[in-house]
Biotite code that builds the C-alpha atoms (Angstrom):
import biotite.structure as struc

atoms = struc.array([
    struc.Atom([-11.141, -24.212, 78.717], chain_id="A", res_id=1, res_name="ILE", atom_name="CA", element="C"),
    struc.Atom([-8.971, -25.179, 81.900], chain_id="A", res_id=2, res_name="ARG", atom_name="CA", element="C"),
    struc.Atom([-8.654, -28.569, 83.148], chain_id="A", res_id=3, res_name="VAL", atom_name="CA", element="C"),
    struc.Atom([-7.574, -29.158, 86.648], chain_id="A", res_id=4, res_name="TYR", atom_name="CA", element="C"),
    struc.Atom([-6.236, -32.319, 88.522], chain_id="A", res_id=5, res_name="GLN", atom_name="CA", element="C"),
    struc.Atom([-8.307, -31.587, 91.834], chain_id="A", res_id=6, res_name="ILE", atom_name="CA", element="C"),
    struc.Atom([-6.836, -34.236, 93.984], chain_id="A", res_id=7, res_name="HIS", atom_name="CA", element="C"),
    struc.Atom([-3.206, -34.186, 96.271], chain_id="A", res_id=8, res_name="ASP", atom_name="CA", element="C"),
    struc.Atom([-1.667, -37.624, 95.615], chain_id="A", res_id=9, res_name="VAL", atom_name="CA", element="C"),
    struc.Atom([2.018, -37.375, 95.519], chain_id="A", res_id=10, res_name="PRO", atom_name="CA", element="C"),
    struc.Atom([3.014, -40.816, 94.764], chain_id="A", res_id=11, res_name="THR", atom_name="CA", element="C"),
    struc.Atom([1.176, -40.321, 91.583], chain_id="A", res_id=12, res_name="ASN", atom_name="CA", element="C"),
    struc.Atom([1.396, -38.713, 88.147], chain_id="A", res_id=13, res_name="LEU", atom_name="CA", element="C"),
    struc.Atom([-0.966, -37.282, 86.361], chain_id="A", res_id=14, res_name="TRP", atom_name="CA", element="C"),
    struc.Atom([-0.858, -38.528, 82.786], chain_id="A", res_id=15, res_name="ILE", atom_name="CA", element="C"),
    struc.Atom([-3.253, -37.097, 79.901], chain_id="A", res_id=16, res_name="VAL", atom_name="CA", element="C"),
    struc.Atom([-2.547, -39.422, 76.773], chain_id="A", res_id=17, res_name="ASN", atom_name="CA", element="C"),
    struc.Atom([-4.843, -37.449, 74.583], chain_id="A", res_id=18, res_name="GLU", atom_name="CA", element="C"),
    struc.Atom([-7.274, -34.573, 74.841], chain_id="A", res_id=19, res_name="VAL", atom_name="CA", element="C"),
    struc.Atom([-10.367, -34.367, 72.598], chain_id="A", res_id=20, res_name="ARG", atom_name="CA", element="C"),
    struc.Atom([-13.366, -31.801, 72.114], chain_id="A", res_id=21, res_name="VAL", atom_name="CA", element="C"),
    struc.Atom([-16.724, -32.247, 70.405], chain_id="A", res_id=22, res_name="TYR", atom_name="CA", element="C"),
    struc.Atom([-19.638, -30.870, 69.321], chain_id="A", res_id=23, res_name="LEU", atom_name="CA", element="C"),
    struc.Atom([-22.241, -33.468, 69.056], chain_id="A", res_id=24, res_name="GLY", atom_name="CA", element="C"),
    struc.Atom([-20.620, -36.736, 67.388], chain_id="A", res_id=25, res_name="SER", atom_name="CA", element="C"),
    struc.Atom([-18.008, -34.575, 65.465], chain_id="A", res_id=26, res_name="LEU", atom_name="CA", element="C"),
    struc.Atom([-14.599, -34.094, 67.194], chain_id="A", res_id=27, res_name="GLU", atom_name="CA", element="C"),
    struc.Atom([-13.645, -30.318, 66.821], chain_id="A", res_id=28, res_name="ILE", atom_name="CA", element="C"),
    struc.Atom([-10.109, -30.505, 64.507], chain_id="A", res_id=29, res_name="GLU", atom_name="CA", element="C"),
    struc.Atom([-7.048, -29.031, 65.876], chain_id="A", res_id=30, res_name="ARG", atom_name="CA", element="C"),
    struc.Atom([-5.406, -25.853, 64.291], chain_id="A", res_id=31, res_name="SER", atom_name="CA", element="C"),
    struc.Atom([-2.427, -23.940, 64.836], chain_id="A", res_id=32, res_name="ASN", atom_name="CA", element="C"),
    struc.Atom([-4.304, -21.019, 66.264], chain_id="A", res_id=33, res_name="ALA", atom_name="CA", element="C"),
    struc.Atom([-5.117, -23.207, 69.518], chain_id="A", res_id=34, res_name="TRP", atom_name="CA", element="C"),
    struc.Atom([-2.588, -22.269, 72.199], chain_id="A", res_id=35, res_name="ARG", atom_name="CA", element="C"),
    struc.Atom([-1.691, -24.436, 74.996], chain_id="A", res_id=36, res_name="LEU", atom_name="CA", element="C"),
    struc.Atom([-0.505, -23.434, 78.537], chain_id="A", res_id=37, res_name="ARG", atom_name="CA", element="C"),
    struc.Atom([0.167, -25.063, 81.628], chain_id="A", res_id=38, res_name="SER", atom_name="CA", element="C"),
    struc.Atom([2.639, -24.358, 84.504], chain_id="A", res_id=39, res_name="ARG", atom_name="CA", element="C"),
    struc.Atom([3.852, -27.820, 84.428], chain_id="A", res_id=40, res_name="PHE", atom_name="CA", element="C"),
    struc.Atom([6.221, -29.080, 81.858], chain_id="A", res_id=41, res_name="ALA", atom_name="CA", element="C"),
    struc.Atom([4.627, -26.692, 79.357], chain_id="A", res_id=42, res_name="PRO", atom_name="CA", element="C"),
    struc.Atom([7.296, -27.899, 76.370], chain_id="A", res_id=43, res_name="TRP", atom_name="CA", element="C"),
    struc.Atom([5.361, -31.448, 76.597], chain_id="A", res_id=44, res_name="LEU", atom_name="CA", element="C"),
    struc.Atom([1.781, -30.328, 76.515], chain_id="A", res_id=45, res_name="LEU", atom_name="CA", element="C"),
    struc.Atom([1.414, -30.677, 72.737], chain_id="A", res_id=46, res_name="PRO", atom_name="CA", element="C"),
    struc.Atom([1.936, -34.496, 73.232], chain_id="A", res_id=47, res_name="ALA", atom_name="CA", element="C"),
    struc.Atom([-1.628, -34.503, 74.483], chain_id="A", res_id=48, res_name="ALA", atom_name="CA", element="C"),
    struc.Atom([-2.936, -33.080, 71.698], chain_id="A", res_id=49, res_name="PHE", atom_name="CA", element="C"),
    struc.Atom([-1.183, -35.242, 68.564], chain_id="A", res_id=50, res_name="ASP", atom_name="CA", element="C"),
    struc.Atom([-3.572, -37.954, 68.126], chain_id="A", res_id=51, res_name="ASN", atom_name="CA", element="C"),
    struc.Atom([-1.130, -40.073, 69.792], chain_id="A", res_id=52, res_name="SER", atom_name="CA", element="C"),
    struc.Atom([-2.387, -42.436, 72.712], chain_id="A", res_id=53, res_name="PRO", atom_name="CA", element="C"),
    struc.Atom([1.571, -43.590, 72.747], chain_id="A", res_id=54, res_name="SER", atom_name="CA", element="C"),
    struc.Atom([2.564, -40.078, 73.739], chain_id="A", res_id=55, res_name="THR", atom_name="CA", element="C"),
    struc.Atom([1.651, -37.858, 76.840], chain_id="A", res_id=56, res_name="SER", atom_name="CA", element="C"),
    struc.Atom([1.362, -35.228, 78.888], chain_id="A", res_id=57, res_name="TRP", atom_name="CA", element="C"),
    struc.Atom([2.445, -34.992, 82.587], chain_id="A", res_id=58, res_name="SER", atom_name="CA", element="C"),
    struc.Atom([3.580, -32.375, 84.856], chain_id="A", res_id=59, res_name="PRO", atom_name="CA", element="C"),
    struc.Atom([6.238, -35.374, 85.990], chain_id="A", res_id=60, res_name="TRP", atom_name="CA", element="C"),
    struc.Atom([5.650, -34.550, 89.886], chain_id="A", res_id=61, res_name="GLU", atom_name="CA", element="C"),
    struc.Atom([3.375, -36.177, 92.301], chain_id="A", res_id=62, res_name="GLY", atom_name="CA", element="C"),
    struc.Atom([-0.371, -34.979, 91.346], chain_id="A", res_id=63, res_name="ALA", atom_name="CA", element="C"),
    struc.Atom([-1.628, -31.515, 92.960], chain_id="A", res_id=64, res_name="ARG", atom_name="CA", element="C"),
    struc.Atom([-4.878, -29.789, 92.655], chain_id="A", res_id=65, res_name="SER", atom_name="CA", element="C"),
    struc.Atom([-3.082, -27.027, 91.438], chain_id="A", res_id=66, res_name="ASP", atom_name="CA", element="C"),
    struc.Atom([-2.073, -28.977, 88.014], chain_id="A", res_id=67, res_name="GLN", atom_name="CA", element="C"),
    struc.Atom([-3.774, -27.810, 85.074], chain_id="A", res_id=68, res_name="PHE", atom_name="CA", element="C"),
    struc.Atom([-3.632, -27.864, 81.347], chain_id="A", res_id=69, res_name="LEU", atom_name="CA", element="C"),
    struc.Atom([-5.186, -24.986, 79.089], chain_id="A", res_id=70, res_name="GLU", atom_name="CA", element="C"),
    struc.Atom([-6.405, -24.841, 75.528], chain_id="A", res_id=71, res_name="VAL", atom_name="CA", element="C"),
    struc.Atom([-7.072, -21.446, 74.245], chain_id="A", res_id=72, res_name="ASP", atom_name="CA", element="C"),
    struc.Atom([-8.936, -22.051, 70.585], chain_id="A", res_id=73, res_name="PHE", atom_name="CA", element="C"),
    struc.Atom([-7.848, -18.801, 69.347], chain_id="A", res_id=74, res_name="GLY", atom_name="CA", element="C"),
    struc.Atom([-11.674, -18.279, 68.915], chain_id="A", res_id=75, res_name="ALA", atom_name="CA", element="C"),
    struc.Atom([-15.029, -18.534, 70.236], chain_id="A", res_id=76, res_name="THR", atom_name="CA", element="C"),
    struc.Atom([-15.634, -22.552, 69.858], chain_id="A", res_id=77, res_name="VAL", atom_name="CA", element="C"),
    struc.Atom([-19.208, -24.140, 70.905], chain_id="A", res_id=78, res_name="ARG", atom_name="CA", element="C"),
    struc.Atom([-18.064, -28.016, 71.967], chain_id="A", res_id=79, res_name="LEU", atom_name="CA", element="C"),
    struc.Atom([-20.495, -30.090, 74.469], chain_id="A", res_id=80, res_name="ASP", atom_name="CA", element="C"),
    struc.Atom([-17.655, -32.799, 75.247], chain_id="A", res_id=81, res_name="ARG", atom_name="CA", element="C"),
    struc.Atom([-13.983, -33.102, 76.232], chain_id="A", res_id=82, res_name="ILE", atom_name="CA", element="C"),
    struc.Atom([-12.430, -36.441, 76.239], chain_id="A", res_id=83, res_name="ASP", atom_name="CA", element="C"),
    struc.Atom([-9.752, -36.692, 78.532], chain_id="A", res_id=84, res_name="ILE", atom_name="CA", element="C"),
    struc.Atom([-7.648, -40.039, 77.970], chain_id="A", res_id=85, res_name="GLN", atom_name="CA", element="C"),
    struc.Atom([-5.556, -41.411, 80.791], chain_id="A", res_id=86, res_name="THR", atom_name="CA", element="C"),
    struc.Atom([-3.707, -44.351, 81.480], chain_id="A", res_id=87, res_name="CYS", atom_name="CA", element="C"),
    struc.Atom([-4.659, -46.627, 84.098], chain_id="A", res_id=88, res_name="ARG", atom_name="CA", element="C"),
    struc.Atom([-2.125, -45.050, 86.691], chain_id="A", res_id=89, res_name="ASP", atom_name="CA", element="C"),
    struc.Atom([-4.168, -42.169, 86.621], chain_id="A", res_id=90, res_name="SER", atom_name="CA", element="C"),
    struc.Atom([-7.335, -43.482, 87.281], chain_id="A", res_id=91, res_name="ASP", atom_name="CA", element="C"),
    struc.Atom([-7.000, -41.563, 90.707], chain_id="A", res_id=92, res_name="PHE", atom_name="CA", element="C"),
    struc.Atom([-7.894, -38.348, 88.828], chain_id="A", res_id=93, res_name="ALA", atom_name="CA", element="C"),
    struc.Atom([-11.151, -36.172, 88.790], chain_id="A", res_id=94, res_name="ASP", atom_name="CA", element="C"),
    struc.Atom([-11.232, -33.134, 87.148], chain_id="A", res_id=95, res_name="TYR", atom_name="CA", element="C"),
    struc.Atom([-12.465, -29.363, 87.391], chain_id="A", res_id=96, res_name="ARG", atom_name="CA", element="C"),
    struc.Atom([-13.174, -27.716, 83.947], chain_id="A", res_id=97, res_name="VAL", atom_name="CA", element="C"),
    struc.Atom([-13.358, -24.011, 83.647], chain_id="A", res_id=98, res_name="GLU", atom_name="CA", element="C"),
    struc.Atom([-14.309, -21.994, 80.803], chain_id="A", res_id=99, res_name="ALA", atom_name="CA", element="C"),
    struc.Atom([-14.359, -18.246, 80.072], chain_id="A", res_id=100, res_name="VAL", atom_name="CA", element="C"),
    struc.Atom([-17.676, -16.522, 80.500], chain_id="A", res_id=101, res_name="ASP", atom_name="CA", element="C"),
    struc.Atom([-18.392, -13.232, 78.253], chain_id="A", res_id=102, res_name="ALA", atom_name="CA", element="C"),
    struc.Atom([-16.773, -11.061, 80.907], chain_id="A", res_id=103, res_name="ALA", atom_name="CA", element="C"),
    struc.Atom([-13.357, -12.868, 80.283], chain_id="A", res_id=104, res_name="GLY", atom_name="CA", element="C"),
    struc.Atom([-13.377, -14.800, 83.462], chain_id="A", res_id=105, res_name="GLY", atom_name="CA", element="C"),
    struc.Atom([-13.020, -18.452, 84.538], chain_id="A", res_id=106, res_name="TRP", atom_name="CA", element="C"),
    struc.Atom([-16.030, -19.936, 85.548], chain_id="A", res_id=107, res_name="GLN", atom_name="CA", element="C"),
    struc.Atom([-16.612, -23.680, 86.508], chain_id="A", res_id=108, res_name="PRO", atom_name="CA", element="C"),
    struc.Atom([-18.661, -25.944, 83.863], chain_id="A", res_id=109, res_name="VAL", atom_name="CA", element="C"),
    struc.Atom([-20.962, -28.830, 85.051], chain_id="A", res_id=110, res_name="GLU", atom_name="CA", element="C"),
    struc.Atom([-19.432, -31.975, 84.058], chain_id="A", res_id=111, res_name="THR", atom_name="CA", element="C"),
    struc.Atom([-19.905, -35.695, 84.121], chain_id="A", res_id=112, res_name="THR", atom_name="CA", element="C"),
    struc.Atom([-17.176, -38.339, 84.341], chain_id="A", res_id=113, res_name="THR", atom_name="CA", element="C"),
    struc.Atom([-17.006, -41.892, 82.415], chain_id="A", res_id=114, res_name="ALA", atom_name="CA", element="C"),
    struc.Atom([-14.572, -43.763, 83.092], chain_id="A", res_id=115, res_name="ARG", atom_name="CA", element="C"),
    struc.Atom([-13.018, -46.111, 80.561], chain_id="A", res_id=116, res_name="ARG", atom_name="CA", element="C"),
    struc.Atom([-9.639, -47.502, 80.038], chain_id="A", res_id=117, res_name="GLU", atom_name="CA", element="C"),
    struc.Atom([-7.402, -46.861, 77.052], chain_id="A", res_id=118, res_name="MET", atom_name="CA", element="C"),
    struc.Atom([-7.635, -49.513, 74.486], chain_id="A", res_id=119, res_name="GLU", atom_name="CA", element="C"),
    struc.Atom([-4.193, -51.650, 75.235], chain_id="A", res_id=120, res_name="ALA", atom_name="CA", element="C"),
    struc.Atom([-3.363, -51.276, 71.453], chain_id="A", res_id=121, res_name="ASP", atom_name="CA", element="C"),
    struc.Atom([0.240, -51.911, 72.451], chain_id="A", res_id=122, res_name="ASN", atom_name="CA", element="C"),
    struc.Atom([0.373, -48.284, 73.591], chain_id="A", res_id=123, res_name="THR", atom_name="CA", element="C"),
    struc.Atom([2.736, -49.174, 76.154], chain_id="A", res_id=124, res_name="ALA", atom_name="CA", element="C"),
    struc.Atom([5.098, -51.062, 73.957], chain_id="A", res_id=125, res_name="ARG", atom_name="CA", element="C"),
    struc.Atom([4.922, -48.296, 71.011], chain_id="A", res_id=126, res_name="GLU", atom_name="CA", element="C"),
    struc.Atom([5.587, -46.019, 73.923], chain_id="A", res_id=127, res_name="SER", atom_name="CA", element="C"),
    struc.Atom([9.125, -47.923, 74.539], chain_id="A", res_id=128, res_name="ALA", atom_name="CA", element="C"),
    struc.Atom([9.509, -48.316, 70.969], chain_id="A", res_id=129, res_name="MET", atom_name="CA", element="C"),
    struc.Atom([9.416, -44.573, 70.319], chain_id="A", res_id=130, res_name="ALA", atom_name="CA", element="C"),
    struc.Atom([12.222, -44.248, 73.136], chain_id="A", res_id=131, res_name="LEU", atom_name="CA", element="C"),
    struc.Atom([14.052, -46.626, 70.992], chain_id="A", res_id=132, res_name="HIS", atom_name="CA", element="C"),
    struc.Atom([14.065, -45.072, 67.818], chain_id="A", res_id=133, res_name="ARG", atom_name="CA", element="C"),
    struc.Atom([15.199, -41.889, 69.662], chain_id="A", res_id=134, res_name="MET", atom_name="CA", element="C"),
    struc.Atom([18.193, -43.997, 70.533], chain_id="A", res_id=135, res_name="GLY", atom_name="CA", element="C"),
    struc.Atom([17.374, -44.761, 74.009], chain_id="A", res_id=136, res_name="PHE", atom_name="CA", element="C"),
    struc.Atom([18.382, -48.480, 75.018], chain_id="A", res_id=137, res_name="ARG", atom_name="CA", element="C"),
    struc.Atom([17.997, -48.224, 78.675], chain_id="A", res_id=138, res_name="TYR", atom_name="CA", element="C"),
    struc.Atom([15.828, -46.679, 81.243], chain_id="A", res_id=139, res_name="ILE", atom_name="CA", element="C"),
    struc.Atom([16.882, -46.165, 84.803], chain_id="A", res_id=140, res_name="VAL", atom_name="CA", element="C"),
    struc.Atom([14.325, -45.873, 87.802], chain_id="A", res_id=141, res_name="ALA", atom_name="CA", element="C"),
    struc.Atom([15.218, -45.803, 91.553], chain_id="A", res_id=142, res_name="THR", atom_name="CA", element="C"),
    struc.Atom([12.447, -47.644, 93.728], chain_id="A", res_id=143, res_name="ARG", atom_name="CA", element="C"),
    struc.Atom([11.410, -44.261, 95.370], chain_id="A", res_id=144, res_name="ASP", atom_name="CA", element="C"),
    struc.Atom([10.514, -42.827, 92.056], chain_id="A", res_id=145, res_name="HIS", atom_name="CA", element="C"),
    struc.Atom([6.792, -42.725, 91.332], chain_id="A", res_id=146, res_name="PHE", atom_name="CA", element="C"),
    struc.Atom([7.108, -44.502, 88.054], chain_id="A", res_id=147, res_name="SER", atom_name="CA", element="C"),
    struc.Atom([9.247, -47.452, 89.366], chain_id="A", res_id=148, res_name="PHE", atom_name="CA", element="C"),
    struc.Atom([6.366, -49.689, 90.237], chain_id="A", res_id=149, res_name="PRO", atom_name="CA", element="C"),
    struc.Atom([4.296, -49.070, 86.973], chain_id="A", res_id=150, res_name="MET", atom_name="CA", element="C"),
    struc.Atom([7.715, -50.141, 85.059], chain_id="A", res_id=151, res_name="LEU", atom_name="CA", element="C"),
    struc.Atom([7.699, -53.252, 87.174], chain_id="A", res_id=152, res_name="VAL", atom_name="CA", element="C"),
    struc.Atom([4.430, -54.123, 86.829], chain_id="A", res_id=153, res_name="ARG", atom_name="CA", element="C"),
    struc.Atom([4.176, -53.334, 83.017], chain_id="A", res_id=154, res_name="THR", atom_name="CA", element="C"),
    struc.Atom([7.747, -53.867, 81.896], chain_id="A", res_id=155, res_name="LYS", atom_name="CA", element="C"),
    struc.Atom([6.514, -57.300, 79.675], chain_id="A", res_id=156, res_name="ALA", atom_name="CA", element="C"),
    struc.Atom([3.744, -54.999, 78.141], chain_id="A", res_id=157, res_name="ALA", atom_name="CA", element="C"),
    struc.Atom([6.253, -52.356, 77.560], chain_id="A", res_id=158, res_name="MET", atom_name="CA", element="C"),
    struc.Atom([8.952, -54.795, 76.208], chain_id="A", res_id=159, res_name="GLY", atom_name="CA", element="C"),
    struc.Atom([11.059, -54.089, 78.885], chain_id="A", res_id=160, res_name="LEU", atom_name="CA", element="C"),
    struc.Atom([13.269, -56.634, 80.738], chain_id="A", res_id=161, res_name="GLU", atom_name="CA", element="C"),
    struc.Atom([15.191, -55.863, 84.183], chain_id="A", res_id=162, res_name="ILE", atom_name="CA", element="C"),
    struc.Atom([19.008, -55.869, 82.962], chain_id="A", res_id=163, res_name="ALA", atom_name="CA", element="C"),
    struc.Atom([20.421, -54.878, 86.351], chain_id="A", res_id=164, res_name="GLY", atom_name="CA", element="C"),
    struc.Atom([19.155, -54.265, 89.806], chain_id="A", res_id=165, res_name="GLN", atom_name="CA", element="C"),
    struc.Atom([20.313, -53.338, 93.136], chain_id="A", res_id=166, res_name="SER", atom_name="CA", element="C"),
    struc.Atom([18.526, -52.204, 96.740], chain_id="A", res_id=167, res_name="GLU", atom_name="CA", element="C"),
    struc.Atom([17.949, -48.601, 95.276], chain_id="A", res_id=168, res_name="THR", atom_name="CA", element="C"),
    struc.Atom([16.658, -49.181, 91.620], chain_id="A", res_id=169, res_name="GLY", atom_name="CA", element="C"),
    struc.Atom([16.980, -51.158, 88.519], chain_id="A", res_id=170, res_name="ALA", atom_name="CA", element="C"),
    struc.Atom([18.072, -50.729, 84.837], chain_id="A", res_id=171, res_name="VAL", atom_name="CA", element="C"),
    struc.Atom([15.364, -51.561, 82.099], chain_id="A", res_id=172, res_name="PHE", atom_name="CA", element="C"),
    struc.Atom([16.562, -52.629, 78.767], chain_id="A", res_id=173, res_name="ARG", atom_name="CA", element="C"),
    struc.Atom([14.324, -51.946, 76.031], chain_id="A", res_id=174, res_name="ILE", atom_name="CA", element="C"),
    struc.Atom([14.096, -55.030, 73.850], chain_id="A", res_id=175, res_name="ILE", atom_name="CA", element="C"),
    struc.Atom([14.114, -53.662, 70.134], chain_id="A", res_id=176, res_name="PRO", atom_name="CA", element="C"),
    struc.Atom([11.425, -55.070, 67.929], chain_id="A", res_id=177, res_name="PRO", atom_name="CA", element="C"),
])
């Protein structure tokens, strides 16, 4: 399957926390045979398939309609639902889903969209704590970076405090657990 984000929104990131595929009510178990692909930040793509809502894949640039993620299951897989879990900041995203037909070409798949916000089970806080466990103590962001408004708006939920700021940006300290 291939999932395209179909809007050009240069001031927003497309962030995918988790991709799940189903047949009926059963989630199709992930496999080492799956091959993940994207032209944008492909080294981060496994984070969208790791069963953790606190990790994510993003192209790390403003949203464009040529951004996609792709999963080759390594075999024919029957499925009837794809659940793309995103954060509130990616609410603008709409998708075009394609699948490979019998001749090997990509064809659009009819889809419906149901929006629901990811559970706020401290996902933002867990993200900051993951950075802290890796040894990071501060996050620096410039005011013109697309992530700046989100960091300011969610700093308390993420366990951040502003350690310093200037007219060009701010330093956010990660508050340890």
